[in-house]
N, C-alpha and C positions, 0 to 999 in steps of 0.2 A: 325196454328202453326207459331211461330216466326222464322225468318230466321237469320242465322249467316253470317256476311259478312267477307270474307277473305280480306287480304290486297290488292290482285290483282283484287278485285271486284267480284270474283266468289262466288256463294252462297253455303253454307254448310247446311246440315240437322241439325236441332236443337239438341243440346246435343252431336254432333260428331265434336269435335274440334281437333281431332288427325291429320287431314290432313292440318291444317293451316301451313302457311310458312311465313317467313319474306319477306316483299316486298323489292325490290332493291332500292326504293327511297322514298316510302310514309311513312312507319313506321320505327322508329329506337329507340335505347335504349341508356341509359346512359353509357352502357358498351363500346360503340363504340367511344364516344367522352367524353370530360369533361362536367361538368354540364352546364356551360355557353354556350359552343358551341352547345350542343344538344338542349338547349332551343332556341337558336338563329335560328337554322335550322328549328325547328318546327314553329317558328314565321314567318319566311320567307315563309314557305310552306302555312301557313294560309293566308298571305297577297296575295299570288298568286291565291288564291281561291276567291278573292274579287269580280271578275267579274261574278262568277257563280250565277245564280238566283234560282236554285232549293233549296227546303227546305231540309237541311241536317245539321248534326252536323259538325262543322268545325274542322280542325286539332287542336289538343289540347295536351299540355305538362303537365303531372301530377307530375312533378319533378323526374320521373323515366323513363317513356316511352312517346313517341310521338304518339298519337292516330290519325290515318288518318281520312279524311273526310268520314262520314258514313251516310247512309240513316236513316230517322226516324224509330222508333220502331224496331231497329235492334241491335243485340248484337255484338259488334266488338270484334275480337279475334286477339291476338298477341302472338307469342311464348314467353315464359319466358326468361328473360335476363340470360345469361350464367355467368355473374359476376357482383356483386354490392358491392361497398365498400370493395373490396379485398376478398370477399367470393364467392365461387363457388355455382351455382344453377343449377337445372335440367332444361335444355333448351328444353327438349322433351315435357314438359307440356306447357299449355297455360294460359295466363291472359286474362281477359274479362272486358269490360266496356260497359254499356248500353246507347244507344242513344234514348232519349225520343221522344214521338210523336210530340212535338213542336219543334224538331230540337235542343234541348239542351242536353248536356251530363249529365248523372247521377253523383251524388256527390261521388260515391264510385267506386273504381277500384278493381276488385277481383283478388288478387294475392295469394289466398289460395293454389292453385295448384303448385306454384313455391316453391319447397322445397329446403332447404339448403343441399348441399352435404358435407359430412365430408371430412376434409383435409386428403390427402394421408399420411400414416404413413411412417416416415423416418427410422424406426427400422425394421429390417428383422423379419417377423413373422414366427416362426417355426411351421410347421404342427405337432400337437401332435401325428400323426400317423407315419409320415416319420422319425422323430428323433429316436423313439424306434426301428424302422426297421433298420435304419443305425447302431445303437448300436448293435443290434442283429447280423448284418452282420459282423461288425468288431470283435465282441467278439467270434463268431463262427469261424472266420478265424484264430484268434490267438489260440483258443483252438485246432483247427484242426492241426495246425503245431506242437504244443507242444505234442499232443497225438500221432501223427505219430512218432515223435522222441522217445517218451517214450516207445511205443510198440517195436520199433526197438531195443532199449537198452535191454529191458526185454527178448526179444526172442533171440537176438544174443549171449549174454553172458551166457554160460552154468552154471556159478556159481550162477546165479540168478533164475534158474529154480526150482520151487517148487510149491506146490498147491496154496499157498497164492498169489504168483506172477502170476500164471496161471489165477486165478480168476480176478486179476487186469487187465490182458491183455484182457480178454473177456469184462470187463466193459469198458475199453478204446476203444475197437472196436465198441461197441454200440454208444459211444459218437462220434466216427469218422463217422460212417455211418449216424447217425441222423443229425449231423452238415453238412456233405457233401450234403445230400439230401435237407436240408433246403436251403442251398446256391444255389443248382442247380434249385430248384423250383422257388426261387425268381428271379434268372437270366433269366430263361425261361419266367417267367411272365412279366418281364420288357422289353424283347427284341423280343420275338416271340409270336404268338398266338398258344396256345396249342391245340392239337387235344383231343377229349374227351377220346379216349382209352389211349393215353399217359398220360393224366392227372390222370385218374383212377389208372393206374399202379403206377405212382410216389407217389400218395397220399397213396395208400395201403402200399407200401414198407416203406414210411416215417412213417406211423403209427406203422408198425411192429417194426422197429428199435427204435422208440421212446419208445414203450412199453417194449421192451427188455432191454432198458437202466434202467428202473425202476426195472425190475425183477432181473437184475444183482446187483442192489443196495440191493435188498432183499437177494440175495446170499451172498453179503459181510456182511450184518448184521447177517445172520444165521451162517456163518462161524465164525465170531467174537464171537457171543453168545455161540456157542458150545465150542469155544476155551477157553473163559474166565469163563463163568458161569457154564457150564456143565463139564468143565475141560477135554474135549476129545482132543486127539491129532488130528492135522489136517490130517494126513495120514490115519487115521482110517475111514475118510469120503471120499468116492470115488468121483472123479471129475465128473464121469458120472451122479451122482445124482444132482449135482449142474447144470450141463449142461442141464439136462431135465427141471429143474426149470427155468433157465435163457433163454433158446432158445425155449423150447417146450411150456411152459406156455403161453407166448404172442401169439404164433401161433394159439392156440385154440380161444382166444378172438378176434383176428384180422380177422380170417376166418369167425367167427360168425358175426362180424360187417360188413364185405364185403358182405356176403350173404343177410343180412337184408337190407343193403343199395341198393342192386340190385332190391329188390322187393318193395322198398319204393319210392313213388313219391317225387321228389325233391321239397323242399320248394320254394316258390316264391322268386325271387332275391330281395335283399334289395332295399328300395325305394331310398336311397342315398348311393350308393356304395362307398367304399373307393377308393383312387387312385390306390391302389395295390390290388384291388379285382380280384381274379382269376375267369375267366369265366368257372367254373367247379363246378357242383352242389355238388360233393363229398368234396369240400373244405369248403363248408358252414356248420356252426355249426348246429346241430339238436339234438333232444333228443336221437337219435340212438347212438350218440357218447358216451353215458354212458356205452355202452357195453365195451368200452375200458377204459373210465375214471373211472368207478367204481373199477375195479381191481387195477388201478394205485393208487387211493386214499387209498385202503386197504393196498397196499404195503407200502405206506408212514406211515400209522398208525402203522403197524406191526414193521417197522424199528424204529419208535419213541419209542415203547414199548421196543424193544431190547436195544436202547440207554439208556433209563431210568434204565433198569435192570443192564446193564453193569456199568453205573455210580454208582449205589448203591453198587455193589460189590467192585468197585474201592475205593469209599470213606470209606467203611467198613474196607478194608485192610489198607488204609492209616492211619486211626485212630488207628489201632492196632500197627502201626509201631512207632518206637521211633524217630520221625522227628518233626521239628518245624511246628507249625500249619500253618504258612504263606506258608511254602514250600509245605505242603499238598494241600492247596487250589490252589497254582500255578500249581502243577502237574495235579490236577483234571480239572482245567480250560483249560490247554493245551490239555489234552485228549479230552475234550468236543469239543473244536474248531477244532481239527483234524478230529474227527469222523462226525461232522455235514455235511460237503460236501460229504463224502464217502457214507453216508446212505441216501442222498437226502433230509435231513431235511430243506434245503434251500427252497425247493418248498412249504413246509408248511408255511414258513414265509411270502411268497408273493402270497399265494393262493387267497387272497381276499384283495381288496383295494377300495378306493373311485372311483366313476364313473363320477363325475362332478367336475368342477372347477379346480383351479390350483393344488390342491392336487392329482387329477387323473393324471395330466401330470407328476408330480414329481414321483408318484407311478409307472407309466408306464415306465419312464426312468430308475428308480432304479431296477425295475423288469427285464428289458432287460439287464442291466449291470450284475446283479447277475446270471441270468440263462444262458446267453451266455458265460460267463467266468467260468462256473462250471467245464467244462472239463479241462480247463487250471489249475484251482486251484487243482483239484484232481491229475493231472499228476505232478504238482509241489510238492505236499505234499508226494505222494506215489511213486515217482520215483526220481526226480532231487534233492530233499532235503533229501531223505532217506539215512541214514548212510551206510546201506549195499550196496546200488547201488553206492554211491560215493566211498566207499572203494574198490569195485570191479573195477570201472573205474580207480582209482588211481593205483591199482595193475597192471592192464593191460598196463597202460601208462608206468610205471616203467619197466615192462618186455620188452615192445617194444623199449624203450630207451636203455636198456642194450643190447638187440640184435643188435641194430643199431651200438652201440659203439664197440661191439665185431667184427663186420664186417668192422670196420674202425679203424685199429690199429694205434697207435701213438697219437690218440686223447685223450686217457685216458678214461677208462670205469668207470662208476659209477654203482656199483652193489647193491646199497642200495635200498631195497624194502620198501614199506610202513611199517612203524614200527608197525602199529596197524593192519596189515593184517595177517590173518591166514586162511588156507583153512577151509571152513565150511562144516560140514556134513549136511545131509538132515534134521536131527532133529534140529540142530542149526539154520538152515534157517527158520524153521517153528516158532521157538521162536523169532518172528520178533521184531527187534528193532523199526520197523515202527509203530507198535501199541503201543502207549504210555501206554495203559492199561496193556498190558502184561509185558512191562518193569517195570511198577510200581508194578506189582504183585511180581516180583522177588525181587524188592527193599524192598517191605514191609516184605517179608518173611526173 
């Protein structure tokens, strides 16, 4: 077996050049000096070997590296240069040159293992996983603040208490709970190591409130369908029936999912886990999740059918009305855009997308932005921009201002109330201005 000679004279087993190291004085590279100085040093080293009488390959400069004196029939080994002509190379690998039996160098130096290293990128490279997670966090936080304020307004003012707004409040509560639990799980995941029991509890509760969110969307669609298509009054449908659907339905599926998960052996962890991979088997996706995902998909499909039926009734009534065609389309489009977030149709839009390439990154970011701000959009459309809510707030503000002025004589009191405010009966409250569909019904008739 041939021997490999290291720069310090020690022998290496043939084929094992990983332990080679650069000598402090015998072998050197172009990367340490200029081309002329490196060649001069190698020539001086060769001249100093002139008094040696043993047969060996003398020091030799191959325009890149200076190869040290090497015994015959030996493969000399040098570490690869770290830099050459301004380019970076992998210095952990080795270059080789063979010394022949007659004490002459081979004509070829093997630099095949010296691979070029890519230049470091100067542009910050965003992780396709971290950016959507950040967008989810910001969107859920904004939605959480808006939803808490919306629930406070709808509960505090008695003028706004009706079946429709009660259903809205329950939907908002599911958004609040699912957003809060998502933020809590992410925070615990990034700061502390979760215990198995705590992880199982949080994941189960999170799945429950996420599922109730979809079921209360179903309640919204059912209520609107009964109000518009079946022409039932909202008060004739008891809230208890809606509560059973919204809170009781998800409980059945989540309990079944949890029991199945307990008896199911966890799947092996992913080979390349994400940076935000939770060390909890209940968080990993599996086919058991279809116990929850199946009813959720069914809810979205049912709501889509509700939406199509409601839009058909709306367009039919608009065509029978004596209005300009452009105005009819504008009203129908407005009703459609308002109902899409309420019924959860947004989830159907982003339910599937590309898995590879730049398109997958764009889709992940867009999906995170749409889904995380869904609660904010719903609270904005059905509370803060709702004319009934704004009118009630305006009335209470005027009343508070009048009472303050009465208690402060001499300042002059302004007893003007909102000109468009009038006390609403329960029946008037149900004929919501909020649902553009119902408003357009009355307009068409």
